[in-house]
C-alpha positions in Angstrom: -2.1 15.6 -3.6 -4.0 12.7 -4.0 -4.8 10.7 -0.7 -3.5 7.0 -0.9 -5.6 4.2 -2.6 -6.8 2.3 0.5 -7.4 -1.6 -0.2 -9.1 -2.8 2.4 -9.2 -7.0 2.8 -12.4 -7.5 1.3 -11.4 -6.1 -1.8 -7.6 -7.9 -1.7 -9.6 -11.2 -1.4 -12.0 -10.2 -3.9 -9.3 -9.3 -6.4 -7.5 -12.5 -5.7 -10.5 -14.5 -7.0 -10.8 -13.1 -9.7 -7.3 -14.5 -11.2 -8.9 -17.9 -11.0 -11.8 -18.1 -13.0 -12.5 -21.5 -11.2 -12.7 -20.1 -7.7 -16.1 -19.7 -5.8 -14.8 -17.2 -3.3 -15.3 -19.6 -0.3 -12.0 -19.4 0.5 -11.8 -15.9 0.6 -15.0 -15.3 2.4 -13.4 -17.2 5.3 -10.6 -15.3 5.4 -12.7 -12.2 5.7 -14.9 -13.9 8.6 -11.9 -14.5 10.6 -10.7 -10.8 9.9 -14.1 -9.8 11.5 -13.9 -12.0 14.5 -10.2 -10.9 15.4 -11.9 -7.1 15.0 -13.9 -8.1 17.8 -11.4 -9.7 19.6 -9.1 -6.8 18.8 -11.9 -4.4 20.8 -11.5 -6.7 23.8 -8.1 -6.1 24.3 -7.9 -2.5 23.5 -9.8 -1.9 26.4 -8.7 -5.2 28.7 -7.6 -2.7 31.6 -11.0 -1.0 31.7 -13.4 -3.8 31.9 -13.5 -7.4 34.1 -11.5 -9.0 31.3 -8.1 -9.2 32.5 -6.7 -12.2 34.8 -7.4 -15.8 35.0 -10.4 -17.8 34.5 -9.9 -20.1 36.9 -9.8 -23.2 34.5 -7.6 -25.2 32.7 -7.5 -26.1 29.2 -6.7 -29.4 27.8 -2.9 -28.8 27.9 -3.1 -28.4 31.6 -2.5 -24.5 31.1 -4.2 -22.5 32.9 -7.0 -20.1 30.6 -6.7 -16.1 31.0 -10.0 -14.5 30.4 -9.3 -13.1 27.3 -8.5 -17.0 26.2 -12.2 -17.6 27.0 -13.8 -14.8 25.2 -11.6 -14.9 22.1 -12.1 -18.6 21.5 -15.6 -18.3 21.9 -15.9 -15.5 19.4 -14.2 -17.3 16.7 -16.1 -20.3 17.0 -19.0 -17.8 16.7 -18.4 -16.2 13.8 -17.1 -19.5 12.2 -20.4 -21.1 13.1 -22.5 -18.7 11.4 -20.6 -18.8 8.3 -21.7 -20.4 5.2 -17.8 -21.7 4.5 -16.8 -23.4 7.3 -17.5 -27.2 8.5 -15.8 -27.1 11.8 -13.3 -26.0 14.1 -10.4 -27.1 16.4 -9.1 -24.8 18.9 -6.0 -25.1 21.0 -8.9 -24.3 23.6 -10.9 -26.9 23.3 -10.4 -30.6 24.0 -11.7 -32.2 20.3 -12.7 -30.7 17.0 -16.3 -29.0 16.7 -18.0 -30.1 13.7 -21.0 -27.4 12.9 -24.5 -28.2 12.2 -27.3 -26.6 9.7 -26.2 -24.8 6.7 -22.4 -25.2 7.0 -21.9 -28.9 7.7 -21.3 -29.2 4.2 -18.8 -26.8 3.7 -15.3 -27.5 1.6 -13.0 -25.9 4.7 -12.3 -26.5 8.2 -10.2 -24.1 10.2 -8.0 -24.7 13.2 -6.9 -22.1 15.5 -5.0 -20.7 18.8 -7.3 -18.0 19.7 -5.0 -15.8 21.7 -1.1 -16.9 21.4 0.9 -15.3 24.0 -1.9 -15.2 26.7 0.3 -15.1 29.6 1.7 -11.8 28.2 -2.0 -10.3 28.9 -1.8 -9.0 32.4 1.6 -7.2 31.4 0.4 -5.3 28.6 2.6 -7.0 25.7 1.8 -8.5 22.3 -0.5 -11.2 21.8 -2.2 -12.7 18.8 -4.6 -15.1 16.6 -3.3 -18.0 14.7 -5.3 -19.8 12.4 -5.3 -22.7 9.5 -7.3 -23.4 6.8 -7.8 -26.8 5.1 -9.9 -28.3 2.3 -11.3 -31.3 3.9 -10.6 -34.5 2.8 -13.8 -36.4 4.4 -17.2 -36.4 1.6 -18.8 -33.2 1.7 -22.4 -35.2 2.0 -21.8 -35.6 5.8 -20.4 -34.0 8.1 -16.6 -33.1 9.0 -14.6 -35.5 10.7 -11.5 -35.8 12.9 -9.4 -36.9 9.8 -10.2 -33.6 8.0 -8.2 -32.1 11.0 -4.9 -34.1 10.8 -3.6 -33.3 7.4 0.1 -32.4 7.5 1.0 -28.5 7.0 2.2 -29.3 3.4 -1.9 -29.6 2.4 -2.7 -26.2 4.2 -4.7 -23.9 1.7 -4.2 -20.7 3.8 -2.7 -19.8 7.4 -1.8 -16.1 9.2 -1.8 -14.6 12.2 -3.5 -11.3 13.6 -1.3 -9.5 15.8 -3.1 -7.2 18.9 0.2 -4.6 19.5 0.8 -0.9 19.0 -1.5 -1.5 15.8 -3.4 -4.4 14.8 -2.5 -6.1 11.6 -3.4 -9.6 10.0 -0.8 -11.5 8.1 -2.0 -14.3 5.8 -0.5 -16.7 3.0 -1.8 -18.4 0.5 -0.2 -20.3 -2.1 -0.1 -16.7 -4.0 2.0 -15.2 -1.3 2.0 -13.7 1.8 0.4 -9.9 2.1 -0.2 -7.8 5.8 -3.4 -5.7 6.2 -3.2 -3.2 9.2 -6.5 -2.4 10.9 -7.6 1.2 10.4 -9.7 2.5 13.2 -11.5 5.5 11.8 -12.9 3.2 9.3 -13.1 -0.4 10.9 -11.2 -2.1 8.3 -7.8 -4.2 7.8 -6.3 -2.6 4.8 -3.6 -3.7 2.4 0.2 -2.6 4.2 2.2 -4.9 3.5 2.1 -6.5 0.0 3.7 -10.0 -1.1 6.2 -9.9 2.1 9.4 -11.6 1.9 11.6 -12.7 4.8 14.9 -11.8 4.6 17.5 -14.3 4.1 19.8 -13.8 6.8 19.3 -11.8 9.8 20.6 -10.2 12.9 18.2 -11.8 16.0 17.9 -15.1 17.5 14.8 -15.6 19.6 14.1 -18.5 22.8 14.2 -18.7 25.8 17.8 -18.3 26.9 17.0 -19.3 30.6 16.3 -22.6 29.5 19.7 -23.3 28.0 21.0 -26.1 30.4 18.2 -27.9 29.5 19.0 -27.6 25.7 21.5 -30.6 23.6 25.1 -29.8 23.0 24.4 -28.6 19.4 21.8 -26.4 19.8 24.5 -24.7 23.1 27.2 -24.5 20.2 24.6 -22.9 18.1 24.0 -20.2 20.5 27.6 -19.6 21.3 28.1 -19.2 17.6 25.4 -16.4 18.2 27.3 -14.4 20.8 30.6 -14.7 19.1 32.4 -11.6 18.0 32.8 -11.4 13.5 32.0 -8.3 12.2 32.3 -10.1 8.3 29.3 -11.6 10.1 27.6 -9.1 12.3 27.8 -11.3 15.2 27.1 -11.1 18.0 23.3 -11.0 17.0 20.9 -9.9 19.2 19.0 -11.4 21.8 14.9 -10.6 21.7 12.6 -12.9 22.7 8.7 -11.8 23.7 7.2 -14.8 24.9 4.5 -15.0 22.4 5.3 -16.7 19.0 2.9 -14.2 17.2 5.0 -11.5 18.0 8.3 -13.0 17.7 7.6 -14.6 14.1 6.1 -10.7 13.6 9.8 -9.7 13.4 11.6 -12.5 12.0 9.0 -12.0 9.2 10.0 -8.3 8.8 13.5 -8.0 10.0 14.8 -11.5 9.5 15.9 -13.8 11.8 15.6 -17.1 13.8 12.5 -18.3 16.2 13.5 -21.3 18.1 11.6 -23.4 20.7 13.7 -26.8 21.0 12.2 -29.6 22.7 15.0 -30.3 25.8 15.2 -32.7 29.1 11.9 -31.0 30.2 9.9 -31.5 27.0 11.6 -33.8 24.8 8.6 -33.7 22.2 8.7 -29.3 22.2 6.1 -27.1 23.6 4.7 -25.3 20.6 1.3 -27.3 19.2 1.7 -28.3 15.3 -1.5 -27.8 14.1 -2.6 -24.7 15.9 1.1 -22.7 16.0 3.6 -24.4 14.1 2.2 -25.5 11.2 0.5 -22.6 10.5 3.7 -20.2 11.1 5.8 -22.5 9.0 3.5 -22.3 6.1 3.7 -18.5 5.7 7.3 -18.3 6.4 8.2 -20.9 3.8 5.2 -18.7 1.1 7.6 -15.6 2.3 11.1 -17.4 1.2 12.2 -18.7 4.7 12.4 -22.1 6.6 10.9 -23.9 9.1 12.2 -27.2 10.9 11.9 -29.4 13.5 15.9 -29.9 14.3 15.5 -32.8 12.0 13.5 -32.7 9.0 10.6 -30.2 7.6 7.6 -28.9 9.8 5.2 -29.2 7.0 6.0 -32.8 6.3 5.0 -34.0 9.6 2.0 -36.6 9.6 -0.3 -35.7 12.7 -1.6 -37.8 14.8 -3.4 -36.1 17.7 -5.0 -32.7 17.5 -3.1 -31.4 20.6 0.2 -32.7 19.0 3.6 -30.9 20.3 7.1 -30.4 18.2 9.8 -28.7 18.3 10.4 -25.8 15.9 13.6 -23.7 14.5 11.8 -21.0 11.9 12.7 -18.0 10.0 15.3 -17.2 7.5 16.7 -19.6 5.9 20.2 -18.8 5.8 20.2 -18.8 10.1 17.9 -21.5 10.1 20.2 -23.6 8.0 23.0 -22.8 10.0 21.3 -23.6 13.5 20.7 -27.3 11.7 24.3 -27.6 11.0 25.5 -27.2 14.4 22.7 -29.7 15.8 23.0 -31.8 13.3 26.8 -31.7 13.8 27.6 -31.2 9.8 30.0 -29.6 8.3 30.8 -26.6 7.9 29.7 -25.1 11.5 32.4 -22.2 12.1 
């Protein structure tokens, strides 16, 4: 019996580059650099309980959120690896006040990267799944100089690639380009991400809805009506749906991509603009889920069409299986039929 041939992330990205004679390989190299940084982060996540890296750092980020020690480590690791890459002109991070434009030989590169270095970091101390989210844009400014803020304030429909790494029972990297969505599982014995989920597609429907239902008293009437719809008995439509909410967008979205379902982080009376960040969380996930056949909306419009005005802009999001998102939007906007 012949062993199954493993295709590593490096091999896969090189194969994808060969499909386009005009490709320079810079985007592929950048994806491999992000994979390297996330392997370094994974190493610390796996031994977090054994070293002094659990717990709070004692500072807050630009969002006013208390930073965890692993937040700081993940952020510094991604910045260091990308700064040493010849293929990244600069970064913007959820943990940094402003964008960081690199000097020296990488300053004239054509790509910039935005990321949430450690999504779901409030789950660190309870050993729940956490992750890294990233987005890659081609610069709009001249390559003759350093990158500028406008390179980072592009709508999601201009993304070249996006993805996430989930540090769970196994460590997986899932990324999307306009060619498709592919998933790679870290093989610890060889230290390589290997293709495990080729050509991933989000099911058109599912039986899981995911949101913080404890906040439902603050939700608008249309959303509360949709939640009632999710909990109703209807055998033909496999309702009631199951409610699953981990509190880490990466973990909830990974399940949604594989099994189908809907993930909701809406606006409410406390957070009228929503809570999740457009550039670091919502755009990269929306790009990936749309490439996989799903939908992503603010509740009133397509996530990927938002023109960002600030790095840390927030937005509501309804994302997942296209039939479930469509049904939720019918309730929210009170379109017929909603039965």
